[in-house]
C-alpha positions as a printed Julia matrix, in Angstrom:
96×3 Matrix{Float64}:
 -23.91   18.33   62.85
 -20.27   17.24   63.1
 -21.37   13.74   62.16
 -23.16   15.07   59.06
 -20.04   16.93   57.93
 -17.93   13.79   58.36
 -20.48   11.73   56.49
 -20.63   14.32   53.69
 -16.82   14.44   53.52
 -16.73   10.65   53.42
 -19.33   10.57   50.62
 -17.36   13.18   48.71
 -14.19   11.13   49.15
 -16.0     7.99   47.93
 -17.31    9.83   44.85
 -13.84   11.24   44.16
 -12.21    7.82   44.49
 -14.91    6.25   42.33
 -14.33    8.89   39.66
 -10.56    8.37   39.87
 -10.97    4.61   39.43
 -13.3     5.22   36.49
 -10.8     7.62   34.88
  -7.95    5.15   35.46
  -9.97    2.4    33.75
 -10.8     4.76   30.89
  -7.11    5.61   30.44
  -6.23    1.92   30.34
  -8.94    1.3    27.74
  -7.76    4.27   25.69
  -4.16    3.02   25.79
  -5.34   -0.39   24.56
  -7.32    1.26   21.77
  -4.36    3.46   20.82
  -2.02    0.46   20.79
  -4.43   -1.49   18.59
  -4.8     1.47   16.22
  -1.02    1.69   15.98
  -0.73   -2.03   15.28
  -3.47   -1.98   12.64
  -1.91    1.08   11.0
   1.44   -0.71   10.89
  -0.17   -3.78    9.31
  -2.02   -1.62    6.78
   1.18    0.21    5.86
   3.03   -3.08    5.38
   0.24   -4.44    3.19
   0.21   -1.23    1.13
   3.97   -1.48    0.68
   3.67   -5.09   -0.48
   0.82   -4.18   -2.84
   2.77   -1.23   -4.24
   5.75   -3.5    -4.91
   3.49   -6.02   -6.65
   1.93   -3.27   -8.77
   5.38   -1.95   -9.69
   6.55   -5.45  -10.61
   3.45   -6.01  -12.75
   3.95   -2.65  -14.48
   7.63   -3.44  -15.12
   6.73   -6.83  -16.55
   4.05   -5.31  -18.79
   6.54   -2.67  -19.97
   9.16   -5.33  -20.71
   6.64   -7.42  -22.64
   5.53   -4.36  -24.62
   9.12   -3.39  -25.39
   9.95   -6.95  -26.46
   6.88   -7.05  -28.69
   7.8    -3.68  -30.18
  11.39   -4.84  -30.77
  10.14   -7.95  -32.58
   7.76   -5.83  -34.67
  10.61   -3.54  -35.72
  12.82   -6.55  -36.52
  10.01   -8.09  -38.59
   9.48   -4.8   -40.44
  13.2    -4.49  -41.15
  13.35   -8.11  -42.35
  10.4    -7.5   -44.69
  12.01   -4.33  -46.05
  15.3    -6.17  -46.62
  13.46   -9.0   -48.34
  11.63   -6.54  -50.62
  14.87   -4.74  -51.41
  16.5    -8.11  -52.23
  13.57   -9.08  -54.47
  13.75   -5.75  -56.28
  17.52   -6.15  -56.69
  17.12   -9.72  -58.03
  14.5    -8.56  -60.5
  16.76   -5.77  -61.7
  19.64   -8.24  -62.03
  17.42  -10.63  -64.01
  16.22   -7.86  -66.26
  19.69   -6.64  -66.9
C-alpha cells in the first residue's frame, strides 16, 4: 500500500511537471505571437502614415493645380474684359 501511494504521488508529480512544461511552452509561444503582432502593427502604422502623407501631398498638389487654373481663368477673363472695354473706347473715339 505504501508503494502504491508513492507511485501515485510520483505519477501526480510527473503529470504536474508535464503540465508545467506545457504551460511554459505555451507562454513562450504566446510571447512570440504577441511580439509578432506588435511588430506587424508597427509596420502597418508606419505604412498608414506614409500613405496618409502621400494622400495629403496629392491633395495639396491637386489644390495648387486647381488654384493655378482658376487664377489663369480669372486673368483671362479680366484680359478679355479689358480688351472689350478698349475696343468700345476705340469705337467711341472713332465715332467722335
